[in-house]
C-alpha positions in Angstrom: 253.1 71.4 233.6 256.2 72.2 235.8 256.1 72.0 239.5 257.0 75.8 239.5 254.0 76.6 237.1 251.7 74.4 239.3 252.7 76.2 242.5 252.5 79.6 240.8 248.9 79.0 239.8 248.0 77.7 243.4 249.6 80.8 244.9 247.5 83.0 242.5 244.3 81.4 243.4 245.3 81.6 247.1 245.9 85.2 246.9 242.7 85.9 245.1 240.7 84.0 247.9 242.9 85.8 250.6 242.1 89.2 249.0 238.4 88.3 248.6 238.0 87.2 252.3 240.1 90.3 253.7 238.0 92.7 251.3 234.7 91.5 252.6 235.8 91.1 256.0 236.4 94.8 256.2 233.0 95.7 254.8 230.4 96.7 257.4 227.4 94.4 257.6 223.9 95.8 257.8 222.0 98.4 255.7 223.7 100.0 253.0 222.5 103.0 250.9 223.3 102.4 246.9 222.7 104.4 243.8 222.7 103.9 240.1 224.0 107.1 238.2 221.5 107.4 235.3 223.0 110.6 234.2 225.0 113.5 235.6 222.0 115.0 237.7 220.0 111.9 238.2 220.8 108.9 240.8 218.3 106.0 241.3 218.6 105.1 244.9 218.1 101.5 246.1 218.5 99.6 249.4 221.2 97.0 250.0 221.8 94.8 252.9 225.2 93.0 253.3 225.1 89.7 255.3 226.6 86.2 255.1 229.9 84.6 256.2 233.4 86.0 256.3 234.3 84.0 253.2 231.2 84.5 251.0 228.9 87.5 251.7 225.3 87.9 250.6 224.1 90.9 249.0 220.2 91.5 249.3 218.6 94.2 247.3 215.3 95.4 248.6 212.2 96.8 246.7 209.5 97.5 249.2 208.5 93.7 250.1 210.6 92.4 247.5 214.0 90.7 248.4 216.5 89.7 245.9 219.4 87.7 247.1 222.7 87.9 245.4 225.1 85.2 246.5 226.6 84.1 243.2 229.9 86.0 243.5 233.3 85.7 241.9 236.5 87.8 241.4 237.5 89.5 238.2 241.0 90.7 238.6 240.7 93.3 241.4 236.9 93.5 241.2 234.0 91.4 242.4 231.1 90.4 240.4 227.7 89.5 241.8 225.1 88.0 239.4 221.4 88.4 239.6 219.5 85.1 239.9 217.0 85.4 237.1 218.4 88.0 234.8 221.4 88.2 232.6 223.0 91.0 234.5 225.5 91.5 237.3 227.1 94.2 239.6 230.8 94.5 239.4 232.5 96.6 241.8 235.9 97.3 243.8 235.9 97.5 247.8 237.3 101.4 248.3 237.1 100.9 252.0 234.9 99.1 254.8 232.1 101.6 254.2 232.1 102.2 250.5 232.0 100.2 247.1 232.1 101.5 243.6 231.5 99.9 240.2 229.0 99.3 237.4 225.6 97.5 236.8 225.8 95.6 233.3 222.6 94.4 231.8 223.6 92.1 228.9 220.0 91.8 227.8 220.5 95.3 226.7 224.0 94.5 224.9 227.5 93.8 226.3 228.3 97.6 226.5 224.9 98.6 228.5 226.3 99.5 231.8 225.4 102.1 234.5 227.8 103.3 237.3 226.7 102.4 240.8 228.1 103.1 244.3 226.9 102.2 247.8 227.8 103.3 251.3 226.7 103.0 255.0 225.4 106.6 255.0 221.7 107.1 255.1 220.0 107.9 251.7 218.6 111.1 252.8 218.1 113.5 255.8 214.8 114.2 257.2 215.7 117.0 259.4 213.5 119.9 258.5 211.4 118.4 255.9 207.8 117.8 255.6 206.4 114.4 254.6 203.6 114.1 252.2 200.5 111.9 252.4 200.2 110.4 249.0 198.3 107.3 249.7 195.6 106.4 247.4 194.9 106.3 243.7 196.2 108.5 241.0 195.2 108.7 237.4 198.4 109.0 235.6 199.5 110.0 232.0 202.9 109.2 230.8 204.3 111.3 228.0 201.2 113.6 228.1 200.1 115.6 225.0 202.1 113.5 222.8 201.3 110.7 220.3 203.1 108.3 222.7 200.7 109.3 225.6 199.8 106.3 227.7 197.4 106.2 230.8 198.2 104.3 234.0 197.2 104.3 237.6 199.5 105.1 240.6 198.6 103.1 243.7 200.6 104.4 246.6 200.9 104.2 250.4 202.7 106.9 252.5 204.1 106.1 256.0 205.7 109.4 257.3 208.6 109.9 254.9 208.4 106.5 253.2 206.2 105.6 250.2 205.6 102.4 248.4 203.2 101.2 245.7 203.3 101.0 241.8 201.9 102.1 238.6 199.4 99.9 236.9 199.3 100.0 233.0 197.4 98.1 230.4 200.3 95.9 229.9 201.2 95.1 233.4 202.5 96.8 236.6 205.8 98.6 237.4 206.3 96.0 240.2 207.5 97.0 243.7 208.4 100.8 243.8 209.9 102.0 247.0 211.1 105.4 248.1 210.6 108.5 250.0 208.9 111.9 249.8 209.5 115.1 251.6 209.0 119.0 250.9 206.5 118.5 248.2 208.7 115.9 246.5 208.4 112.1 245.8 211.3 109.8 244.9 210.4 106.3 244.2 212.2 103.5 242.5 212.8 99.9 241.5 216.0 98.0 240.5 215.5 94.4 240.1 218.4 93.4 237.7 216.3 93.7 234.5 214.8 97.0 235.1 216.1 100.3 236.8 213.0 102.6 237.1 212.9 105.9 238.9 210.1 108.3 239.3 210.5 111.9 240.6 207.7 114.3 241.0 206.8 117.6 242.8 203.2 118.0 244.1 201.8 121.2 242.5 198.4 122.0 243.8 196.7 118.6 243.5 198.7 117.4 240.7 202.0 115.5 240.5 204.4 116.8 237.8 207.3 114.4 237.3 209.7 112.5 235.1 210.0 108.6 234.6 213.4 107.4 234.1 214.1 103.9 232.6 217.9 103.1 232.9 220.1 105.5 231.3 218.4 105.3 227.9 214.9 106.7 228.3 213.0 109.3 230.2 209.7 110.9 229.8 207.5 113.4 231.7 204.3 112.3 233.6 201.4 113.8 235.4 199.1 112.4 238.2 196.0 113.5 240.0 193.9 111.8 242.7 191.1 109.6 241.2 189.8 106.7 243.2 187.3 105.8 240.4 189.5 105.9 237.2 189.9 102.4 235.5 192.0 101.1 232.6 190.5 99.1 229.9 189.7 95.4 231.0 193.0 93.4 230.5 190.6 90.6 229.2 189.3 92.5 226.2 192.6 93.9 224.7 193.6 90.6 222.8 191.0 88.5 221.3 190.1 85.7 218.6 189.6 86.9 215.0 189.2 83.8 213.2 186.2 81.6 213.6 188.4 78.2 213.6 189.9 76.1 216.2 192.9 77.4 218.1 196.1 76.1 216.9 199.7 77.0 216.4 203.1 75.5 215.4 206.3 76.4 217.3 209.6 74.7 217.9 210.4 73.0 221.4 213.6 73.1 223.2 215.1 70.3 220.9 214.3 72.4 217.9 211.3 69.9 216.8 208.1 71.2 215.8 205.4 71.3 218.5 201.8 71.2 217.4 198.9 72.4 219.4 196.4 70.8 219.9 197.9 67.3 220.5 197.3 64.0 222.3 198.9 65.3 225.4 196.4 68.3 225.6 193.3 66.4 224.4 190.3 66.8 226.9 192.6 69.0 229.1 192.6 72.8 230.1 195.6 74.5 228.7 197.1 77.8 229.6 199.5 79.2 226.8 201.8 81.5 228.3 203.4 84.0 226.0 206.5 85.2 227.8 210.3 85.8 228.0 213.0 84.8 230.7 214.0 88.6 230.5 210.6 90.0 231.6 210.2 90.7 235.4 206.2 90.6 234.9 206.7 87.3 233.0 208.4 85.8 236.1 205.7 87.1 238.6 203.2 85.3 236.3 205.3 82.2 236.2 205.2 82.0 240.0 201.5 82.2 240.0 201.2 79.6 237.3 203.6 77.3 239.2 201.2 77.5 242.1 198.2 76.7 239.9 200.2 73.7 238.2 201.0 72.2 241.5 197.4 72.3 242.5 195.7 71.3 239.4 198.1 69.4 237.0 197.0 66.0 238.2 193.4 67.2 237.4 194.3 68.1 233.8 195.8 71.4 233.7 198.6 71.9 231.2 200.8 75.0 231.0 202.8 75.8 227.7 205.2 78.6 227.8 206.1 80.1 224.5 209.3 82.1 225.1 210.7 85.2 223.0 214.3 85.8 224.1 216.7 88.6 223.6 219.5 86.7 221.8 219.2 86.4 217.8 220.2 82.5 217.6 218.0 79.6 218.6 220.8 77.9 220.8 221.3 81.0 223.0 217.5 81.3 223.3 217.2 77.7 224.6 219.9 78.2 227.1 218.3 81.2 228.6 214.9 79.3 228.8 216.6 76.1 230.2 218.2 78.4 232.9 214.9 79.7 233.9 213.2 76.6 234.0 215.9 75.1 236.2 216.3 78.0 238.6 212.5 78.4 238.9 211.9 74.6 239.1 209.2 74.9 236.4 207.3 71.9 235.1 205.8 73.6 232.0 206.1 72.6 228.5 208.5 75.2 227.1 208.6 76.2 223.4 210.9 78.8 221.5 209.1 81.6 219.6 212.1 83.4 218.6 213.6 86.7 219.3 211.7 89.1 221.6 209.3 90.8 219.4 205.5 91.3 219.8 205.2 91.7 216.0 206.7 88.0 215.6 204.3 86.8 218.2 201.3 88.1 216.6 202.4 86.8 213.3 202.8 83.2 215.1 199.3 83.6 216.7 197.6 84.8 213.7 194.1 83.6 214.9 194.1 86.5 217.4 194.1 90.2 216.8 197.3 91.0 218.2 199.8 90.3 220.9 200.6 93.7 222.9 202.3 92.6 225.9 204.8 90.2 227.4 203.1 88.3 229.2 200.0 87.3 227.8 198.1 84.2 229.0 195.6 82.5 226.7 193.1 80.0 228.6 191.9 77.1 226.5 189.0 74.8 227.6 188.8 71.0 227.3 187.1 71.5 223.9 190.0 73.5 222.4 188.1 76.8 222.6 189.6 80.1 224.0 187.8 80.7 227.4 189.8 84.0 228.1 193.1 85.8 227.2 194.6 88.1 229.6 197.0 90.7 228.6 199.9 91.6 230.8 200.2 90.8 234.4 199.8 92.9 237.5 201.9 91.1 240.3 202.2 91.1 244.0 203.5 94.6 244.0 199.9 95.8 243.4 198.3 94.4 246.5 194.6 93.8 246.5 194.6 94.0 242.8 196.9 90.9 242.5 195.1 89.1 245.3 191.8 89.5 243.6 193.2 88.4 240.2 194.6 85.0 241.5 191.4 84.4 243.3 189.2 84.9 240.0 191.9 83.2 237.8 191.8 80.0 240.2 188.1 79.9 240.0 188.2 80.2 236.4 190.6 77.2 236.3 188.4 75.0 238.6 185.5 75.9 236.3 187.1 74.8 233.3 188.4 71.8 234.8 184.8 70.6 235.6 
């Protein structure tokens, strides 16, 4: 390589770094208001904080109590790209001025062409002047896609504080995680954006009923209705998946090296095992993995073995392994990881044929020391559900302690 070529490369690199530093230096630090443009008339709001040093900023997305720090930043021509830490997605944008950025969110788990426009500014998300807040605190019996063959029951759990509202929806396959938003003039706007999911719920209070629309990214929307009901319950998540064959619980699935892993085996003999049916693309699965990590730290030495069977979005084994290894590394997990195949509940049901069906990622199968199924828990209601999550973790830890005796 000639000296001129080398100097040119160094100059280009310097210019990029200089442009990056100057662009960030001009951005206002602090609280920003950001939006994803789901369609021509619908925008999903989310909270963004810009902080960090002059050379490398930190972008933090807030979903109620959840904070997602985005610090993996690189330059792409005249744009900046910030990657989400756990999901195969990123925000790419240009700096328009010190108070405004504009770009796209791309979710590669849904395909290379799945992207949604987003923009962010220092302006407040909405004006409270002249509006009246709602008190939506409580438990709401909810029906998504009412009066259709795709109708699904859920429970809305909300907390209102003047104009602010937080909470989530519980379903039989897990919760909608940390929802955050506002309400005024008989209307509710509540959303979540975590790099994997872009959820928006809008609704009007008409009498005692919420009538609204649920948006999932740019590809899906459905109506929903909700009414206050403190006593309504969904089916028990421990009853949805169950053993149908009167034989020892077993399976054969490939490990990360492509070798066949047989359960049970010498390593699991006389141990308590938790089989986690999961995927690195699934936020509820990551919530469950964080909890299981705590259980492993407490009880692995006492004989607890956690085996994660992963179902991933790529079609080929090598890319599936790559995603699982990245998850394992980023979350510092000491589980045994296996590759079930592509993300598909029918495939998981086929591989675990001694069960009636797998209806959710995640699903956790608790195996006692004798190799018998002690419990199967469908879905996962995470920390966004408050007391429901706290009670579940206490009950599950007591179960683990009892099985280890």
